[in-house]
N, C-alpha and C positions, 0 to 999 in steps of 0.2 A: 504494500499499499504506500501511497505517496501522501505526505503531509501537506495540507493546504492551509490550515489555520490552527494555531495552538495558543489560546488565550485564557484568561481567567473565567470566561463564560462558556467556552466550548473548544472542543478539539475536532477538527474535521479532516478526514482522509479520503482519498479517492482510491478504490480498489482497482486491481488489474482488469476487473470486468467493467470498469467505468461507474459503478455504483458509488454513491456519496454516502459515507458513514460519519455520523455526527453524535458526539457524546456531550451532553449538556452538563455543565459544571457551574459551581459558584451559586451566587445570590439568586434566589428565585428560580433555580434550575428546573424543578418539577413543574412549576407553573408555565415557564417558557416552553418546556418540552410539550406539555399538554396543549398549550395554545397553537404551537406550530403544527402538530399532528392534526388537531381539529380544523384548523384553517385550510391546510393542504387537502384534507379529505373533503371538506366543503367545496373547494375550488375544483377538485376532480369531479364531483357530482354536478357542478355547474359547467362542466366541459371546457374549463379554462385551459387553452393549449400551451401556455407559455410559463408554466410553473412545474416544479418537480412533482413526481408521483410518490407517495408513500409505498414502499415495498415491504418494509418491516418496521415494527416499533416494539420496544420493550420498556414499558413504563417503570419497571423496578430498577432497571439499569440506566434509565434516561438515555436510551440509545435509539437512534432513528436511522434507517437506511432509505435513501430515496434514489429516484432516477437522476441521471446527470443532465443538466440543462446547459452544458457547454462551458466555456472558459470566461472567467472574469474579464470584463472589458478594460482596456487601458485608458481609453478616453471615450467620452460620449458627450454630445452637446447638451446643455441644460434643457433646451427645448425637447429633445428626443427623450431624455430621462423623464421629464415631467409628463410627456405624452404617454409613456409606458406605464407609469404609476396611475395616471388617469384612466387608461384602458383597463387596468386592474379593478378600478372602482366600478367599471361597467359590469363586472362579475360579482359585485356585492362586497368587495373587501378593500379596506384602506390599509396599505402596507405597514405604516407605523415607523419605518426606518428608511425613508425614501432617499437613499444616497447611492451614488455610482458603485460603491463596494457591493451592492446587492443586485447588480445587473450583470448578466452573462450574455454571451452570444453563442447560439447553437448553430453550428454548421448544417446539422441534420435538418433542423426546422427552417434554417435561412432567416432567422429573426432573433431579436433581443428577447431575453427571458428575465424573470425575476426569481430570486432565491431568499432564504433566511426570513421566515415568517413568524419569528418568536414574538414580535410586537405588533402583529397585525390585528385589525379589528373588523368584525363583520358589520356591515352597514345596516343590515335589516334588524339587528337586535342589540347592537352595541357590544356583543360578547367579544372579548379579546383582552390582551394585556398590553398596556401602553408603556412606553419608555419612562414616563414620569411616574407611573405607579411603582416601578421598581428602582426609582432613583437614578436611572441611567441617562446620561447627557449624550446627545448625538455627536 
């Protein structure tokens, strides 16, 4: 496996099969795990094509395996980034951490995609976990 991210909040690796393995760590880890799994499953049910799919989840280990949505983008215009996060809202979800670090490009799909839904919120019922609730500054 190849390490992608190793921080106080998560450890992310990509397996040789391309699947993304994420361990949730630190402050509010369980809540962030639960939120990301719930939001990704909701988006799958809404047929949102530009987010990862949950392949495996273990709530006791706070471990999530998802499909791969491509490589993190090096640069993206502010306008394109804003349009992508706005497109997500059309599927009923506000990302909650709308920064380029959460944008990938999928060669397979030929488009930009979004990742990292720990702080996303559903627009229809307000369910989700915001950055402010856990004391995280963007």
